[in-house]
N, C-alpha and C positions, 0 to 999 in steps of 0.2 A: 109852246110855250116851255119854258124851265121851270122840270119840278126838280127838287132837291130834297131828298129822304135820309135824314141823320139820326141812328140812334146811341144815345151814350149811357153806359150803365155808370149809374152813382151810388156808392155803397152810403145812404140815408134813407131816412124817410122818408114817402113819394108826397104827404102835405108839404115838407119843407123843401123838397125839390120846387113845388110847383112854385111854392109863395116866391123864394127866388127866380124864376122865372118871370113873375112880372112886377119884381122889384126894380120900380124906377133909378134908386141907387144903386144898385148893382149893373144894370146897363150902360151905367154911364160907364160904369168901373172898367167892364169888358170891352167897352168900346173909345176906350182912352189914346189907340192911337188915331182912329178918323176925329178926335176933340169931339165927341156928341155930345151935345148939351139940349138941356127943357127950353125952348123959347114960349113953349105956351099949354095950356092943359094940365094936365097931373105932374106936378114938379116933384113930387118924392112919394119915397113908402110903395107901399102895393095897390098895382093898379085896378079899379075894378071893371065889372060890367056897365058897358053902358059911357063908361070915362076915355077922351081921348089926350094922347101927348103929342107934342110936335118937334120934333128933333132939328136941331141942327146938325150938320159935321161936313168933313173937310174929307172927300173922296176922289181921286182924281186929279189932285191940284184945283175942283172946282166946291165952292162952297154952297150945299144944296139942305136943301128944308122936304121933310117926309112928315105928311103927318098923319098918324094909324089912330084907329079904336077897337076896343076890347067888346066885339059882337058879339060874344058866347063867351059862358064862363061855367062849367061844374064842374067844380072845387069838389073834391086836388087831381079832377080827372085828366081833362083838357082845358083850354077857353085858346079863343079865335081871334087873333087883332088883323086886321085886313088898315090898307090905304085908305084913307079917303081923300086926299090931295098929294105932288109929289112929284118926282121925275119919271115912272114907271105908268103903266097902265095899267097895271095893278099888281096889289102883293096880298098876298092870302096864306098867313103862316099861321097853324095848326100847331098846337104844342101840347101832347099827349105825354101822360103817367103811367106805366102800369107796374104794379105790384114786382119783387121778383125775392125768391127765399134769403137774398141777403143785401136786396137793396131797391132802389126804383130803376127804372129803366124809361129814359126820358127820349122821347120821337119827337122829330122836326120834319112836319111837312111844308116846304116850302116852294111856292109857286109864284111866279113872276114876270109880267112879258112887258119888255119894250114901247113905248110910243111906235116908232122909228119903222115897222112894219119888215121890208125885208133889209135894209139894212142893221135893222134892232137885231133880228135874226143873227144875222153876222156877227154883229158883235158878242148878242151869248154864246154864240159859235168858239167865238175867238180867246176870249176872256173872262166877261160877266159870269158869265156860270160858276166858272172856278175861282172868281174874287168872293162871289156871293157866298159859297162854301164856305173858304175859307175864316170868312167874315162867321158864320154858324159855329164851325167848328171852336173858332176863339172864343168864343162866345159860353159855347158850350162847356170847354176846359176852365173858365172860370168858374163860370154854375159851380162843377162838379169838383171844387180846389174848395168854394166857400163853403159846400155841403159837407164834404167832408173831412175838415176841421172846425176851428170856430168861429172861423172869420163871419161867420152868418150872423154872430150874437150881434156884432157894434151898427148891423144894418139896420135901419128905421123901418118899424113894421111888424117885427118881429120876436118883440113882448111874449106873445102867444106862445111860440116854442119854447122859448127860452122858460116860461114858468111850468111848461110839461118837462123838461129835462130834470 
């Protein structure tokens, strides 16, 4: 089972990074290459514990759907989203946030497994793990950019942060 661990340093407060990571609107911006869109569940704003979102996207020339649910949320330290149904056997994505003297360290622990047994392991080895890592890195770059500039102010659900500044 592939496990990816990414650390991203962001020059912004932990609570802002946490909220940007659970923003439905920013997720759609960060995944625009795959034309990801919401087809069910939480449509906009900040997803909360117990809520789900179902995404439709195009990967490898195929239209796919994936439904994930926030099964754990400890604001502003970590949250867990898990695939409820979709093209994988499972996806487990733990988002962790730690304070740093000059910002926040955002840590992604991303585990997944394909449902295809030995052929799936070969697919993972040949390209899928690299593909998933690149998707996470691109998404994290967008989160970092929004957090380190004023772009986050345009997103729904960030009124509390605006009032704190």
